[in-house]
N, C-alpha and C positions, 0 to 999 in steps of 0.2 A: 502495500499501502506507501500511496505518493509521502512521502511528508506538506506537513501543512501551517502554518504558519497560525500562531490567536495573537489576536487583539491583548488579553491580557500582558503580554510580557512584551506585543512592540509599543504598549502604550506603556511605558515604562521607562518616568520622568526623572526617577533616582541619579545624584550626581557622584562623577567617577570616583569626583575626592571627597566626597559627604554620602561614605552606603550610608543606607541605614535612616537620614537622618526626614523626618518627616516636613511636611510643606505648611507650606503658609496659604490657607485653603482658598484668601483672600486678594494672594499675589501669589498663583503657582507657579512652579519653577519655570516648567515652556515662555510663561509673561517674564520671569528676566529675565532670559534668557535671552531674551530680544528686546532689551532693554540694554541688555551688555551689549549686543551685539551693538545695537544703534547706535552707543556711547562709544564704543572703541574708535582706534582710529582706524586700523585699516577697513574703517567703516566711512567718517565722512574722511579717506586720502579718494574712494569713490567717485566725488561728488568733483575729479580732478581726469578723470581718465575719462578714457573714447569710450564709447557705446561703440554704433555704429562707423559715425557723420564720426567729424573733426568737431574739434572744440572752436568754434570760434567763435564770432560776432552772434547769435542767434536768440532767442534767450528762450526760446521756442523746439530749440533739438536737447534728445535728454544725453543725458550723460550715466556712469552707468552706475551709477549713488539714487536716483528718477529712478534708473532698471530695475533697480535692487526692491525700490520700497516698490514697482509698480508690481512685479514682480510677488509678492509678500504678498497684496492686495487681493492677486488674482488668485492665487492657494489660500490663503483666510478663504475668498465664498468656495473657492471646490473643496472644501476639506470640511466647509456646515455640510456644506450638500450634499455630501458622500457620507459624513459621517452622521445628520440627520438620515439617509437612508440604515448605517450598519445598524443604528437603535431600531430604529422598524424591525431589518428581519435579524434584530436580538444576539444581531455579531462584538456590540457594547454595551454598557451599563446606559441604564437613561441618562442624562445630560454628557456625558462622554462627543458629544460631536462637537464641545469646545475644546476643548479638550485636545480632538486631531486636525480642528482649524488651526487650533492656534503651534498648535508640531510645527505646520507645515508655513505658517507662517513669522517660528523665526528659523526654518531653513530655507527660506527662500528668500532672508533678507542675505542672507550667507552668502549667498548661493555663487555671488560673480569674487566674492574678498580677496580672496587670492593670484585673483589675476593681474598680470603686466600692465606697466603702461604703455601706449599705442593698444591697445585692440588683441585681438588675434594675430596680428600679423608681430607681434612684439615674446607672447610663445615663441611661434617660428622661427625669431630672429636672435630667443636667449637659445634654445633648442641647436641653432649649426652653428655661432658660438664657440658652443660647449664643443660640438663633434670637432669640432675645425683642431682647438687644444689638445684632444685623446689622439690623431694620429699621431703626435707624433707628445705623445706621455711625460711631461715634465717638473718640475716642482712640485706643486699639488697634481699633482692630474697623477702623477702617478701611483701604479697597487690596488686604482678601481677598480672592480671584478665587473666585469660583464655584464653583469646584474644592477648594477645599480646605475653603472654608464648609463643606466637608460632613464634613470631619470631622473639624468640629467640631458639629455641631446634628443631627449624625447618629455620637456617638461609642459608637466601637467601643471594647466590654475587650481584642477577641480585638486588636487593632491599640496596646494604651496597652501589652499585654504586649509583641507585640512588641521595642516598642520601648524596654519594661523590657530585656532581654534583651536584644538586638545596642545600645542607646545607654548608661542612661541609670546601670545597676548595674553598683557592680565594676573593671573599666577606661574608663568614663567617658568618653565617646566615640560614631567613627566604631567599636572592639568590644563594647561592654558585655560580660556576659560572656562574650564569645567559646565560646560555645558549638559546638559540634561539625560538618559544615555538615545531617548526619543527622538532627540537632536541632530543630534551628528546622526544616526540610519538614516536618519529620512535626505538629512544633509549630501550621503556620502552616494553618487552616484554609482559607485566602480570600487565595488570590494573586494579587492587587488592589489597588486604591489603589481608598479611596469612587468618588475621577468615574472609574474603569471604570469596577464594578460600578451606580454610578447612570449611565452612557453603554449601559450592558449592557440593563439594564430599562427604559429608557429606549425604543431599540431594539425586545423584546419586546411597546412597547403600540403602539410607529406603526408595528406590523406588525397593530393588534387585536386584540391580545389583550386586557380588562378588565386596568388595574392592579389587582383583589385577587384576577385568576388569573396575575399573570404569578408567582408562584413556583413555579405551577403545570412551570413551559420554563424556568425558568432553571437556567444548571445551575448545583451544591452547592458550587461556588465560587466563585459567584457574586455568591449569595447576599449576602453582607455585604460588608471588606473586613477586607485582615489585617498594612495597613503602610498609614502616613503617604506625605507625599508627600516629607516629611524624606526616609525608608528604603527613599526605593524606588534607589537603587545599593544600598545592606548588602542588601538584600533578588535581586536579580537575579545579582547574584555567588553569592549560594547558591545559585539555581533552576540554572547553570547546572554550576557543580560538583555537580554530581543530577543534568544531564540532566531537571530535568525537561520536560514539555510546552510550551514560546511558543508562544503566541499573538499578533492584533497585532488591539487594537483599534480602533474607534470614528475614536476620540480623538487614533492612530498613537500610543499607550502599546501596553506590553505588561504583559500578564497570561501568567499558564502554569495549567496542570494541576495537581491538588496532589497530590500527594506517596504511594503510598501504604495507609503509615505510618496516614497522617490517618482512613484510616478507621476503624483499629479506635483509631487513638483517644478519635475519633467513641463508638465505638459502646461503651469502655470510660465516657466519662461517664453515655451515656447508662443501660449494666442499670447504673450505682448511683444517677442522684439519680429515675428512675422505683424502684429497690429499694425503698433508702433513704428514701428520701421516704417513703415506706407505712408503712414504720418506725414516724421520725422523725414522722410524723400520727399516730399508735398512741400514743405516747407523751406530744402535745406534748395527745389529748386528740379532736383535731375528729377522729379516725374510729374504728371501732365494730372488735373484735378483728373481730367476724366476717369483715366487711368487710376489712380487710386479708390474717385466713388469709384468703380466700375465688381474692384474686384472685394472691394469691402458692398457692396450690394448683393456678396455672389452666396457673400457667409449671411448673410441675412433674412430670416424662413420670412418672415411675418414684413411684409412695404410699406406698409401704409407709416406714413407722414417722408418716403423717401419717395423712391420714382415715381410711385399712385399718387406721388399724394399733388392735392392743388398747389400752383405756381403763388399764389402767396403767401404759400405755409414759409418762403425760399429767399421773398422778399425782401428784409431787412435782412436775410444772413450770406453772411464774406461767404468764399470758399472758403475759407478754411473754418470758419465755426459750422455749416455743413463733414468739410472731412472729420470737426471733433466730436460731430450730434456721430456721424454715419462709423464711428474709430469705437465709442461706446459701446454702441448697437452688435457690432461688427465681436467686442470681444464679451458682452452675456450670452450671446449665441455659440461662441464656439468653450464659451463652459459648462453650458447644459450639455454641446455634441460631448465632449470628456468627459465629462460621468455617467453618461451614458456609454460611455463607451470600456470607463470604470466598472459598470455594473460585468457588462456582456464578456465584462475579461477575467472575473471578480479571480469565478475560478486558479486559470492556472498564473494569478499574480499571489496568492496566498502561498503556491504550492513549490511559487521559485520557477514558475513554466514559461513567461510570457515575458517575452519577448523581444516587442510593437515600443511605439509612443501608441500616448494613447491620441495625441490630434492627429497621429495619420492610418489610426484604426479606426476616429471616429468618420460617422456620416459627410463631417468637412473637410476631406482628410484629402482627396480631391485638390478642393482646390487654397485649402496653403499649398501646395505641391506645386500649382498656379501662380503665386507668388512669391514663395519662395522661386525658385524660377523666373519668374521679372528683377527681383533681389539680385539674385549673380548674371544674371545679365547687366543688368544699370546700377544698382547702387549700388556692388563692390566694385566695378570698374569703375566711378566714379573717379570726372583726374583730381579733381579736389583730394582723396578718401588716400588710391594713389603715391598723390605729395605725400602726406602725415606716409604715407605708412616704407614708402623708402628715405624719410626724414628720420621718423618713427628706427627702423634700424640701422644708422649709421649713428643712432643715438647713444641707442644701448648696447653696442661695440666698441665703440670710445670711450663709455660708462665704467664696461666692465677689462678690458682692456688699462685701464687708466688703473681699477681699483686692483689688482691684479698682482701685482710688487708686492701688493704689503699683506698680502697671503701667502707669498711664497717666503718674505721675511720674516713673517711670523711661525712657520716651519722653520724656519735657519736660526730661530732664534730661541728654539726647542718649544715650540709650541707660549711660552711666554712676550705677554706682551706688552712690561714694561721692557726688552729690550734691545727692541725695533732700533732699527738704525731712524738719524733724525730726517731724513726725508717721509718712510715708509711712516711713525710719529704723528707727525702735520701731516699728510694724507685724512690717518683716522680722526682728527681732530679735526681736519677742513668736513669734511661730510660724514660726517658720526657716523663709524665705519663701528659696528659691535663684535667683538672679539670676544668678548664669554662661553664661555662650555665651548671652546673649539681644541681638540685635541687632537685632530685621524684630520690626515686630509679630507676625506669623506664633511667630514664636520667644515672642515674653512668652503668650499667647495657647496654646498649647504646655506651656510653661511652670505655666499656669494647673491646665488639663488634667492634667497632673503630681501639683501637690500636690494637689490635690483628691478625682484619685483614688484617689491611693498610701496615701490618708485611715482608720484605722476609722473604724469604729462609733461609740466614745466618743469621739474626738479630734475629730474631726468636731461633736461635739456642746457640749466645748469652746469650740473655738477659734467656733464658733455664739457661744456664749456669751460673748470674752472681748471678737468683731472688734462684732457689736451690744449691748454692754453691758449685759444683761442680771447 
């Protein structure tokens, strides 16, 4: 009989660092978790990190903090609707719909907290820079095994986010923000390490599947990786507390099936970035009113007050106001469709065998694919975005090139920051490098990745100019 997860364990909101501590019913842990995330420095820095469109003089365009807040809002709505249904099915206790919604809200707030400056192109740039260094491993790049090299050469914002939440921020060390187990479970889209993900992909390819088709045969949680080896035991503790389904990897490493609420956090992200990218594309002048209006109307089942409305409905409304209205209604329809998809795939989700995306498997799936196609053809290739990515690539490489001497000097000094030579000591002070807890090459590389991925777009430019002498 197939394993099945249960909600009593999945909604475990105990804190890893305070086992057995009673929750305040007036301010439950998941509410405190959302507060901790909102008030954290990494979350504030999202206000100066690119979402899709370059940050420039247009107050209507979204940055990553706005996007994260919107995803949390949509996620809370998804959670309330699914939670209410779970109550009706007697899967959870009466009143626990609010708990489901609160857990998703907190996890969604944090979903992009590990993303580097300059959007997803920043991730690719960091990975490419590390790959070049590993091609001739010297200094702090020496002696890192292939499995751990992939944590850097395939740099992953999801795993960096997990590291921030569980190690770097607030209670630095093995607790981090000490968020509740359920929130961490709902946050972790890819419950495995880089080496395990790579091994699963290699196994599929060895079975005769062409490399370009491997993703089609992958379990959803194996497409990327969600934690580094340095945080493996932290996640294993949470997985056990939540009763996640455990699997054995080909190399003997454990990995886990996704927490069911991951699919709702993912759906909230998919809804927001697809729909609001259209709105921002219109605001930025990259998409026309008719293009955006048509795609949003396709998502709306009840078109009253839209294309069938009397002309006077929109007489006093600007094009931007019309698009905003359609965006709001399209999000509502998408929430409804994703809730229906969750219900339709419920048994597979609870047994850990579901490997789709709710938005794609919903009745609106084909319409969302049309939105992605337009975005790929027009938004992601817009000249302004391309220039940002080129500049971002050069900025990130300049930062990493500039700070590398400090870490090589730290190694030469026996990991004693007080023994650094004069220039490297000045460099550490000038840019605020954190050299705590570095006692190995592996830890030094993660410290470098922590620093550059935590930068805002603006600060990255400032540091690049400083260390390159421009």
